[in-house]
C-alpha positions, -999 to 999 in steps of 0.1 A, spaced: -398 317 161 -377 327 135 -349 306 146 -373 273 149 -388 284 116 -351 281 100 -344 249 118 -376 235 105 -368 247 68 -335 233 68 -349 197 81 -377 198 58 -376 227 32 -409 218 10 -435 226 37 -448 259 47 -446 262 84 -461 298 88 -494 280 80 -496 245 83 -511 231 114 -511 195 100 -476 182 100 -480 153 116 -516 144 106 -508 149 69 -474 132 71 -452 162 62 -428 153 90 -417 115 91 -401 97 122 -363 108 113 -375 142 103 -394 143 139 -358 130 153 -340 155 136 -360 183 146 -359 172 184 -318 172 180 -319 205 165 -344 221 191 -327 205 221 -292 223 211 -303 255 196 -327 264 230 -309 243 254 -338 220 264 -344 185 271 -372 169 250 -386 139 263 -406 109 247 -437 122 268 -428 157 245 -428 138 215 -467 137 207 -486 150 176 -502 181 194 -466 194 199 -455 187 165 -484 194 143 -474 231 138 -446 255 140 -467 273 166 -472 241 186 -435 235 186 -428 271 197 -451 266 228 -434 233 236 -399 249 234 -411 279 254 -428 254 281 -393 235 282 -375 265 286 -394 278 314 -395 244 331 -356 248 329 
């Protein structure tokens, strides 16, 4: 989770990722930030994020992103 929070903070530093649960709903993340996050997560965690994974439910919070990463790692 710490590595994920570091990645998010580098991409969009002015967000409190530990408490925010509306990253997409409140437009904290724009499409460029989402693409950057996808790219960084794929590289850092050796996973493949498909367009089907890029939905608000997976990107609204750091916890949701973490759960998606864990799921994709398990699916291998």
